[in-house]
BAMIKOL-975091 format. One record per atom (N, C-alpha, C, O): x, y, z; residue in three letters. Coordinates in steps of 0.2 Angstrom, whole numbers, padded with zeros to 4 digits, always signed. Each point is the difference from the previous one (the first is absolute). Layout:
N
XYZALA/...
END
This chain:
211
-0036-0284+0776UNK/+0000-0006-0005UNK/+0001+0003-0007UNK/+0004-0003-0005UNK/-0007+0009+0003UNK/+0000+0003-0006UNK/+0008+0002-0002UNK/+0002+0000-0005UNK/+0001+0003+0010UNK/+0007+0002-0001UNK/+0005-0006-0001UNK/+0004+0001-0004UNK/-0005-0006+0007UNK/+0004-0006-0001UNK/-0001-0003-0007UNK/+0005-0002-0003UNK/-0012+0002+0001UNK/-0001-0002-0007UNK/+0003+0004-0005UNK/+0003-0002-0005UNK/-0003+0009+0006UNK/+0003+0005-0005UNK/+0007-0001+0000UNK/+0003+0000-0005UNK/+0000-0001+0011UNK/+0008-0001+0001UNK/+0002-0006-0004UNK/+0005+0000-0004UNK/-0009-0006+0005UNK/+0002-0006-0004UNK/-0001+0001-0007UNK/+0004-0003-0004UNK/-0009+0006+0002UNK/-0002+0001-0007UNK/+0006+0005-0003UNK/+0003-0002-0006UNK/-0001+0007+0009UNK/+0006+0004-0002UNK/+0006-0004-0001UNK/+0004+0001-0004UNK/-0002-0006+0009UNK/+0006-0004+0000UNK/+0000-0004-0006UNK/+0005-0001-0004UNK/-0011-0002+0002UNK/-0001-0005-0005UNK/+0001+0004-0007UNK/+0004-0002-0004UNK/-0007+0008+0004UNK/+0001+0004-0006UNK/+0007+0002-0001UNK/+0002-0001-0006UNK/+0001+0003+0011UNK/+0007+0002-0001UNK/+0005-0006-0002UNK/+0004+0001-0004UNK/-0006-0007+0007UNK/+0004-0006-0002UNK/-0001-0002-0007UNK/+0005-0001-0004UNK/-0011+0002+0001UNK/-0001-0001-0007UNK/+0003+0005-0004UNK/+0003-0002-0005UNK/-0003+0008+0007UNK/+0003+0006-0004UNK/+0008-0002+0000UNK/+0003+0001-0005UNK/+0000-0002+0011UNK/+0007-0002+0000UNK/+0002-0006-0004UNK/+0006+0000-0002UNK/-0010-0004+0001UNK/+0002-0006-0004UNK/-0005-0001-0006UNK/-0001-0006-0002UNK/-0001+0011-0001UNK/-0004+0000-0006UNK/+0002-0004-0006UNK/-0003-0004-0003UNK/+0010+0004+0002UNK/+0003-0003-0006UNK/-0001-0008+0001UNK/-0002-0004-0004UNK/+0004+0002+0011UNK/-0001-0007+0001UNK/-0007-0002+0000UNK/-0001-0006-0002UNK/-0003+0010+0005UNK/-0008-0002-0001UNK/-0002-0001-0007UNK/-0004-0004-0001UNK/+0006+0009-0003UNK/-0002-0001-0007UNK/+0002-0006-0003UNK/-0004-0003-0004UNK/+0011+0001+0005UNK/+0003-0006-0003UNK/-0004-0006+0002UNK/-0002-0005-0003UNK/+0001+0004+0010UNK/-0003-0006+0003UNK/-0007+0000-0002UNK/-0003-0006-0001UNK/-0001+0012+0001UNK/-0007+0000-0002UNK/-0001-0003-0008UNK/-0004-0003-0001UNK/+0009+0006-0003UNK/+0000-0002-0007UNK/+0001-0008-0001UNK/-0003-0003-0004UNK/+0008+0000+0008UNK/+0001-0007+0000UNK/-0007-0004+0002UNK/-0001-0005-0003UNK/-0002+0008+0008UNK/-0006-0003+0003UNK/-0006+0000-0006UNK/-0003-0004-0001UNK/+0003+0010-0002UNK/-0005+0001-0005UNK/+0001-0004-0006UNK/-0004-0003-0003UNK/+0011+0002+0001UNK/+0002-0005-0006UNK/-0003-0007+0002UNK/-0002-0003-0004UNK/+0003+0001+0011UNK/-0002-0006+0002UNK/-0007-0001-0001UNK/-0003-0005-0002UNK/-0001+0010+0004UNK/-0008+0000-0001UNK/-0001-0001-0007UNK/-0005-0004-0002UNK/+0008+0008-0003UNK/-0001+0000-0007UNK/+0001-0007-0003UNK/-0004-0003-0004UNK/+0010+0000+0007UNK/+0001-0007-0003UNK/-0005-0005+0003UNK/-0001-0005-0004UNK/-0001+0006+0010UNK/-0005-0005+0003UNK/-0007+0000-0005UNK/-0003-0005-0001UNK/+0001+0011+0000UNK/-0006+0001-0005UNK/+0001-0003-0007UNK/-0004-0003-0002UNK/+0010+0004+0000UNK/+0002-0002-0007UNK/+0000-0008+0000UNK/-0002-0003-0005UNK/+0005+0000+0011UNK/+0000-0007+0000UNK/-0007-0003+0000UNK/-0001-0005-0003UNK/-0003+0008+0007UNK/-0007-0002+0000UNK/-0003+0000-0006UNK/-0004-0005-0002UNK/+0005+0010-0002UNK/-0003+0001-0007UNK/+0002-0006-0005UNK/-0003-0002-0005UNK/+0009-0001+0007UNK/+0003-0006-0004UNK/-0002-0007+0003UNK/+0002-0005-0003UNK/-0005+0005+0008UNK/-0002-0006+0003UNK/-0005-0003-0004UNK/-0005+0003-0002UNK/+0005-0010+0001UNK/-0005-0004-0003UNK/-0006+0000+0004UNK/+0000+0000+0006UNK/-0006-0001-0010UNK/-0006-0001+0003UNK/-0001-0005+0005UNK/-0003+0000+0005UNK/+0007-0006-0006UNK/-0001-0006+0004UNK/+0003+0003+0007UNK/-0003-0002+0005UNK/+0009+0005-0005UNK/+0003+0003+0007UNK/-0005+0005+0003UNK/-0001-0001+0006UNK/-0002+0005-0010UNK/-0005+0005+0003UNK/-0006-0004+0003UNK/-0002+0002+0006UNK/+0000-0007-0009UNK/-0006-0004+0003UNK/+0003-0004+0007UNK/-0004+0000+0004UNK/+0010-0002-0004UNK/+0002-0003+0006UNK/+0001+0005+0006UNK/-0002-0001+0005UNK/+0004+0007-0007UNK/+0000+0006+0005UNK/-0007+0002+0002UNK/-0001+0001+0006UNK/-0003-0001-0011UNK/-0007+0001+0002UNK/-0003-0005+0005UNK/-0004+0002+0004UNK/+0005-0008-0005UNK/-0002-0005+0004UNK/+0003+0000+0007UNK/-0004-0001+0005UNK/+0010+0003-0005UNK/+0004+0001+0007UNK/-0004+0006+0004UNK/-0001-0001+0006UNK/+0000+0007-0010UNK/-0003+0005+0003UNK/-0007-0001+0003UNK/-0002+0001+0005UNK/-0002-0005-0009UNK/-0007-0002+0002UNK/+0000-0005+0006UNK/-0004+0001+0004UNK/+0009-0005-0004UNK/+0001-0005+0006UNK/+0002+0004+0006UNK/-0002-0001+0005UNK/+0007+0006-0006UNK/+0002+0004+0006UNK/-0006+0004+0003UNK/-0001+0001+0006UNK/-0003+0002-0011UNK/-0006+0004+0002UNK/-0005-0004+0004UNK/-0003+0001+0005UNK/+0002-0007-0008UNK/-0005-0005+0003UNK/+0002-0002+0007UNK/-0004-0001+0004UNK/+0011+0000-0003UNK/+0003-0002+0006UNK/-0002+0005+0005UNK/-0001-0001+0006UNK/+0002+0008-0008UNK/-0001+0005+0005UNK/-0008+0001+0002UNK/-0001+0001+0005UNK/-0003-0003-0010UNK/-0007+0001+0001UNK/-0002-0006+0005UNK/-0004+0002+0004UNK/+0006-0008-0005UNK/-0002-0006+0004UNK/+0003-0001+0006UNK/-0002-0004+0004UNK/+0008+0007-0003UNK/+0004-0001+0007UNK/-0003+0005+0005UNK/+0001+0006-0001UNK/-0004-0009+0006UNK/-0002+0005+0005UNK/+0005+0003+0004UNK/+0000+0006+0001UNK/+0005-0010+0002UNK/+0006+0002+0004UNK/+0006+0000-0004UNK/+0002-0006-0002UNK/+0001+0012+0000UNK/+0006+0000-0003UNK/+0006+0002+0005UNK/-0001+0004+0003UNK/+0006-0008-0003UNK/+0005+0001+0005UNK/+0004+0006-0002UNK/+0006+0000-0004UNK/-0008+0006+0006UNK/+0003+0006-0002UNK/+0007+0001+0003UNK/+0005+0003-0003UNK/-0004-0006+0009UNK/+0007+0000+0003UNK/+0005-0003-0004UNK/+0006+0002-0001UNK/-0008-0008-0002UNK/+0005-0004-0004UNK/+0002+0004-0006UNK/+0005+0000-0003UNK/-0011+0003+0000UNK/+0001+0004-0006UNK/+0004+0006+0001UNK/+0005+0002-0004UNK/-0006+0001+0010UNK/+0004+0006+0002UNK/+0007-0002+0001UNK/+0005+0004-0003UNK/-0003-0009+0006UNK/+0007-0003+0001UNK/+0003-0001-0006UNK/+0006+0002-0001UNK/-0009-0005-0004UNK/+0003-0001-0007UNK/+0001+0006-0003UNK/+0006+0001-0003UNK/-0010+0004+0003UNK/+0001+0006-0004UNK/+0005+0004+0003UNK/+0004+0003-0003UNK/-0004-0003+0010UNK/+0006+0004+0003UNK/+0007-0003-0001UNK/+0005+0003-0001UNK/-0005-0010+0001UNK/+0006-0004-0001UNK/+0003+0002-0007UNK/+0006+0001-0001UNK/-0011-0001-0004UNK/+0002+0002-0007UNK/+0003+0007-0001UNK/+0005+0001-0003UNK/-0008+0004+0007UNK/+0002+0006-0001UNK/+0006+0001+0004UNK/+0005+0004-0002UNK/-0004-0007+0008UNK/+0007+0000+0003UNK/+0005-0003-0004UNK/+0006+0003-0001UNK/-0007-0008-0002UNK/+0005-0003-0005UNK/+0002+0005-0006UNK/+0006+0000-0001UNK/-0011+0003-0002UNK/+0001+0005-0005UNK/+0004+0005+0002UNK/+0005+0002-0003UNK/-0007+0001+0009UNK/+0004+0006+0003UNK/+0008-0002+0002UNK/+0004+0004-0002UNK/-0003-0010+0004UNK/+0006-0003+0002UNK/+0004-0001-0007UNK/+0006+0002+0000UNK/-0009-0005-0005UNK/+0004-0001-0006UNK/+0002+0007-0003UNK/+0005+0001-0003UNK/-0010+0004+0002UNK/+0002+0006-0002UNK/+0005+0004+0004UNK/+0005+0003-0003UNK/-0006-0004+0009UNK/+0005+0004+0005UNK/+0007-0003-0002UNK/+0005+0003+0000UNK/-0004-0010+0000UNK/+0006-0004+0000UNK/+0003+0002-0007UNK/+0006+0002+0000UNK/-0009-0003-0005UNK/+0003+0001-0007UNK/+0001+0008-0001UNK/+0004+0002-0004UNK/-0008+0002+0007UNK/+0001+0007+0000UNK/+0007+0002+0003UNK/+0003+0006-0001UNK/+0000-0010+0006UNK/+0006+0002+0003UNK/+0006-0003-0003UNK/+0006+0002+0002UNK/-0007-0005-0008UNK/+0006-0002-0004UNK/-0001+0003-0007UNK/-0005+0001-0003UNK/+0011+0000+0000UNK/+0001+0004-0006UNK/-0003-0005-0006UNK/-0004+0002-0004UNK/+0006-0008+0005UNK/-0002-0005-0006UNK/-0008-0002+0001UNK/-0002-0003-0004UNK/-0001+0004+0010UNK/-0006-0002+0001UNK/-0006+0005-0003UNK/-0006-0002+0000UNK/+0008+0008-0002UNK/-0005+0005-0002UNK/-0004-0002-0006UNK/-0006+0001+0000UNK/+0009-0005-0005UNK/-0004-0003-0005UNK/-0006-0005+0002UNK/-0005+0000-0003UNK/+0007-0003+0009UNK/-0005-0005+0003UNK/-0006+0005+0003UNK/-0006-0002-0001UNK/+0007+0007+0004UNK/-0005+0005+0002UNK/-0004+0002-0005UNK/-0006+0000+0000UNK/+0009+0002-0006UNK/-0004+0003-0006UNK/-0004-0006-0003UNK/-0006+0001-0002UNK/+0009-0007+0002UNK/-0004-0006-0002UNK/-0006-0001+0004UNK/-0005-0002-0002UNK/+0006+0002+0009UNK/-0006-0001+0005UNK/-0006+0005-0002UNK/-0005-0002+0000UNK/+0007+0009-0001UNK/-0005+0005-0001UNK/-0003-0002-0007UNK/-0006+0001+0000UNK/+0010-0002-0005UNK/-0003-0002-0006UNK/-0005-0006+0000UNK/-0005+0000-0003UNK/+0007-0005+0007UNK/-0004-0006+0001UNK/-0007+0002+0003UNK/-0005-0003-0001UNK/+0006+0007+0007UNK/-0006+0001+0004UNK/-0005+0004-0005UNK/-0006+0000+0000UNK/+0009+0005-0004UNK/-0004+0003-0005UNK/-0003-0004-0005UNK/-0006+0000-0002UNK/+0009-0005+0000UNK/-0002-0005-0005UNK/-0006-0004+0003UNK/-0005-0001-0003UNK/+0006-0001+0009UNK/-0005-0004+0004UNK/-0007+0004+0000UNK/-0005-0002-0001UNK/+0006+0009+0003UNK/-0006+0004+0001UNK/-0003+0001-0007UNK/-0006+0000+0000UNK/+0010+0002-0005UNK/-0003+0001-0007UNK/-0004-0007-0002UNK/-0005+0001-0003UNK/+0008-0006+0004UNK/-0003-0007-0002UNK/-0006-0001+0003UNK/-0005-0002-0003UNK/+0005+0003+0010UNK/-0006-0002+0004UNK/-0006+0005-0002UNK/-0005-0003-0001UNK/+0007+0009+0001UNK/-0006+0005-0002UNK/-0003-0002-0007UNK/-0006+0000-0001UNK/+0011-0001-0004UNK/-0003-0001-0007UNK/-0003-0007+0000UNK/-0005+0000-0004UNK/+0007-0005+0007UNK/-0003-0007+0000UNK/-0007+0000+0003UNK/-0004-0003-0002UNK/+0004+0007+0008UNK/-0007+0001+0003UNK/-0005+0003-0004UNK/-0006-0002+0000UNK/+0008+0007-0004UNK/-0005+0004-0004UNK/-0001-0004-0006UNK/-0006-0001-0002UNK/+0010-0003-0001UNK/-0001-0004-0006UNK/-0004-0006+0002UNK/-0004-0002-0004UNK/+0005-0001+0010UNK/-0004-0006+0002UNK/-0007+0002+0003UNK/-0005-0003-0002UNK/+0005+0008+0006UNK/-0007+0002+0003UNK/-0004+0005-0003UNK/-0005+0002+0002UNK/+0008+0002-0007UNK/-0003+0005-0003UNK/+0002+0007+0003UNK/+0003+0000+0005UNK/-0004+0005-0009UNK/+0002+0007+0003UNK/-0002+0002+0006UNK/+0003+0002+0005UNK/-0010-0002-0004UNK/-0003+0003+0006UNK/+0001-0005+0006UNK/+0003+0003+0005UNK/-0004-0009-0005UNK/+0001-0005+0005UNK/+0008+0000+0002UNK/+0002-0001+0006UNK/+0002+0001-0012UNK/+0007-0001+0001UNK/+0003+0006+0004UNK/+0004-0001+0005UNK/-0007+0007-0007UNK/+0003+0006+0004UNK/-0002+0000+0007UNK/+0004+0002+0004UNK/-0011-0004-0003UNK/-0002+0000+0007UNK/+0004-0005+0004UNK/+0002+0002+0006UNK/-0001-0008-0009UNK/+0004-0005+0004UNK/+0007+0003+0001UNK/+0003-0001+0006UNK/+0000+0004-0010UNK/+0007+0003+0000UNK/+0000+0005+0006UNK/+0005+0001+0004UNK/-0010+0004-0005UNK/+0000+0005+0005UNK/-0001-0002+0008UNK/+0004+0002+0004UNK/-0008-0007-0004UNK/-0001-0003+0007UNK/+0006-0004+0002UNK/+0002+0001+0006UNK/+0001-0005-0010UNK/+0005-0005+0002UNK/+0007+0003+0000UNK/+0004-0003+0003UNK/-0003+0008-0007UNK/+0007+0002-0001UNK/+0001+0008+0002UNK/+0006+0001+0002UNK/-0011+0003-0003UNK/+0001+0007+0000UNK/+0003+0002+0007UNK/+0005+0004+0001UNK/-0009-0005+0005UNK/+0002+0003+0006UNK/+0007-0002+0003UNK/+0004+0005+0001UNK/-0002-0011-0002UNK/+0006-0002+0003UNK/+0006+0002-0005UNK/+0006+0002+0003UNK/-0007-0001-0009UNK/+0005+0002-0005UNK/+0001+0008+0000UNK/+0005+0002-0002UNK/-0010+0001+0005UNK/+0001+0008+0001UNK/+0006+0000+0005UNK/+0004+0005+0000UNK/-0003-0009+0005UNK/+0005+0000+0005UNK/+0006-0004-0003UNK/+0006+0002+0001UNK/-0007-0008-0004UNK/+0005-0005-0002UNK/+0005+0003-0005UNK/+0006-0001+0001UNK/-0009+0003-0007UNK/+0004+0002-0005UNK/+0005+0006+0001UNK/+0005-0001-0001UNK/-0008+0007+0004UNK/+0005+0005+0002UNK/+0005-0002+0005UNK/+0006+0002-0001UNK/-0007-0007+0006UNK/+0004-0002+0005UNK/+0006-0005-0004UNK/+0006+0001+0001UNK/-0008-0005-0006UNK/+0004-0004-0003UNK/+0005+0004-0005UNK/+0006-0001+0000UNK/-0009+0006-0003UNK/+0004+0005-0004UNK/+0005+0004+0004UNK/+0006+0001-0002UNK/-0008+0001+0008UNK/+0004+0004+0004UNK/+0006-0004+0002UNK/+0006+0002+0001UNK/-0007-0009+0001UNK/+0005-0005+0002UNK/+0005+0000-0006UNK/+0006+0000+0002UNK/-0008-0001-0008UNK/+0004-0001-0006UNK/+0004+0007-0001UNK/+0006-0001-0001UNK/-0009+0006+0002UNK/+0003+0007-0001UNK/+0006+0001+0006UNK/+0005+0002-0002UNK/-0007-0004+0008UNK/+0006+0000+0005UNK/+0006-0004-0002UNK/+0005+0002+0001UNK/-0007-0008-0003UNK/+0006-0005-0003UNK/+0004+0003-0005UNK/+0006+0000-0001UNK/-0010+0003-0004UNK/+0003+0003-0006UNK/+0004+0006+0002UNK/+0006+0001-0003UNK/-0008+0003+0008UNK/+0004+0006+0002UNK/+0006-0002+0004UNK/+0005+0003-0001UNK/-0005-0009+0005UNK/+0006-0003+0003UNK/+0005-0002-0005UNK/+0006+0001+0000UNK/-0009-0004-0005UNK/+0004-0003-0006UNK/+0004+0006-0003UNK/+0006+0000-0001UNK/-0009+0006+0000UNK/+0003+0006-0003UNK/+0005+0003+0004UNK/+0005+0002-0002UNK/-0006-0002+0009UNK/+0004+0002+0005UNK/+0007-0004+0000UNK/+0005+0003+0001UNK/-0006-0010-0001UNK/+0006-0004+0000UNK/+0004+0001-0006UNK/+0006+0000+0000UNK/-0009+0001-0006UNK/+0004+0001-0006UNK/+0003+0007+0000UNK/+0006+0000-0002UNK/-0009+0005+0005UNK/+0003+0007+0000UNK/+0005+0001+0005UNK/+0006+0003-0001UNK/-0007-0006+0007UNK/+0004+0001+0006UNK/+0003-0006+0002UNK/-0004-0005+0002UNK/+0010+0005-0002UNK/+0004-0007+0003UNK/+0002+0001+0007UNK/+0002-0005+0003UNK/-0004+0010+0001UNK/+0001+0000+0007UNK/-0004-0005+0004UNK/-0006+0000-0001UNK/+0010-0004+0005UNK/-0003-0005+0003UNK/-0005+0003+0006UNK/-0006-0003+0000UNK/+0007+0008+0003UNK/-0004+0003+0005UNK/-0006+0003-0003UNK/-0006-0001+0003UNK/+0006+0004-0009UNK/-0006+0003-0003UNK/-0004-0006-0002UNK/-0006+0001+0000UNK/+0009-0006-0003UNK/-0004-0006-0002UNK/-0004-0003+0005UNK/-0006-0002+0000UNK/+0010+0001+0006UNK/-0003-0003+0006UNK/-0007+0004+0002UNK/-0005-0003+0002UNK/+0006+0010-0002UNK/-0005+0004+0002UNK/-0006+0000-0005UNK/-0006-0001+0002UNK/+0007+0000-0008UNK/-0005-0001-0005UNK/-0004-0007+0000UNK/-0006+0000+0000UNK/+0010-0005+0002UNK/-0003-0006+0001UNK/-0004+0000+0007UNK/-0006-0003+0000UNK/+0008+0006+0005UNK/-0004+0001+0006UNK/-0007+0004-0002UNK/-0005-0002+0002UNK/+0006+0007-0006UNK/-0006+0004-0002UNK/-0005-0004-0004UNK/-0006+0000+0001UNK/+0009-0004-0006UNK/-0004-0005-0004UNK/-0004-0005+0004UNK/-0005-0001-0001UNK/+0009-0001+0006UNK/-0003-0005+0005UNK/-0006+0002+0004UNK/-0005-0003+0000UNK/+0006+0009+0003UNK/-0005+0004+0004UNK/-0006+0001-0005UNK/-0006-0001+0002UNK/+0007+0004-0008UNK/-0005+0001-0004UNK/-0004-0006-0002UNK/-0006+0000-0001UNK/+0010-0006-0001UNK/-0003-0006-0001UNK/-0005-0003+0005UNK/-0005-0003-0001UNK/+0007+0004+0007UNK/-0004-0002+0006UNK/-0006+0004+0000UNK/-0006-0003+0002UNK/+0006+0010-0003UNK/-0006+0004+0000UNK/-0005-0003-0006UNK/-0006+0000+0001UNK/+0009-0001-0007UNK/-0004-0003-0006UNK/-0003-0007+0002UNK/-0005-0001-0003UNK/+0009-0003+0006UNK/-0002-0006+0002UNK/-0006+0000+0005UNK/-0005-0003-0001UNK/+0005+0008+0005UNK/-0006+0002+0005UNK/-0006+0001-0005UNK/-0006-0002+0001UNK/+0007+0006-0006UNK/-0005+0002-0005UNK/-0003-0006-0004UNK/-0006-0001-0001UNK/+0011-0003-0001UNK/-0002-0006-0003UNK/-0005-0005+0004UNK/-0004-0003-0002UNK/+0006+0003+0009UNK/-0004-0004+0004UNK/-0007+0003+0001UNK/-0005-0004+0001UNK/+0005+0010-0001UNK/-0007+0004+0000UNK/-0004-0002-0006UNK/-0006-0001+0001UNK/+0010+0001-0007UNK/-0004-0002-0006UNK/-0003-0007+0001UNK/-0005-0002-0003UNK/+0009-0003+0006UNK/-0002-0007+0001UNK/-0007+0000+0004UNK/-0004-0003-0001UNK/+0004+0007+0007UNK/-0005+0001+0004UNK/-0007+0002-0004UNK/-0005-0002+0001UNK/+0007+0008-0005UNK/-0006+0002-0004UNK/-0002-0005-0005UNK/-0007-0001-0001UNK/+0011-0003-0002UNK/-0002-0005-0005UNK/-0004-0005+0003UNK/-0005-0002-0002UNK/+0007-0001+0008UNK/-0004-0005+0003UNK/-0006+0002+0004UNK/-0006-0003+0000UNK/+0007+0008+0004UNK/-0005+0002+0005UNK/-0006+0004-0004UNK/-0006+0000+0002UNK/+0008+0004-0006UNK/-0005+0005-0004UNK/-0002-0003-0007UNK/-0005-0002-0001UNK/+0010+0002-0003UNK/-0001-0002-0007UNK/-0003-0007-0001UNK/-0005-0001-0003UNK/+0008-0004+0007UNK/-0003-0007-0001UNK/-0007-0001+0003UNK/-0004-0003-0002UNK/+0003+0007+0008UNK/-0007+0000+0003UNK/-0005+0003-0005UNK/-0006-0002+0000UNK/+0008+0008-0003UNK/-0005+0003-0005UNK/-0001-0005-0005UNK/-0006+0000-0003UNK/+0011-0003+0000UNK/-0001-0005-0005UNK/-0004-0006+0001UNK/-0005-0002-0004UNK/+0005+0000+0011UNK/-0004-0005+0002UNK/-0007+0002+0000UNK/-0005-0004-0002UNK/+0003+0010+0005UNK/-0006+0003+0000UNK/-0004+0001-0006UNK/-0006+0000-0001UNK/+0011+0002-0004UNK/-0003+0001-0007UNK/+0001-0005-0005UNK/-0002+0001-0006UNK/+0004-0007+0008UNK/+0002-0006-0005UNK/-0006-0002-0003UNK/+0000-0003-0006UNK/-0006+0004+0009UNK/-0006-0003-0003UNK/-0002+0004-0007UNK/-0004-0003-0004UNK/+0007+0009+0003UNK/-0001+0004-0006UNK/+0004-0003-0006UNK/-0001+0003-0006UNK/+0006-0007+0007UNK/+0005-0002-0005UNK/-0002-0007-0003UNK/+0003-0003-0004UNK/
END
């Protein structure tokens, strides 16, 4: 078991090293999105913050007061959303004109994360906000964010290959590699959905009385 884990770790490390330029660019786009999300929250009017605060309180109250939550339906929804995301990134990653869309998706996801984190802290306060974020977002995002970034890197790498190499056979091979890699990342995204609903959501339900 230890040997397999070490082998997988080495493969991941080598993959990142071989594509470090692409990872740096994609990660920077994601970070810019986070920064814009935080910046946007700072410019949101108090009325909107109050509305979001009411929504959060309603959401927490619903978790507290609902005895049986349909985890299967939540899981199906989360998996469907992640499958859709993976297909969109895969599809646009296979087209030269689609790579800006991939960058836009990464920036948008970063924006959503930055906005969510900052709005939770500004509405719930630093300590409660951080605890809420750690419980509800941290575990699944440890898997989700690297998988999403890796998907985008794979598409970016394919884009660069198409630009540099006009050979049809080589391009076909790169598309096959991109597709196989995308399927692996899709599996990781599905795992992140399972972690989100089965672990994070249940922890949040058990600790919801503290919010």
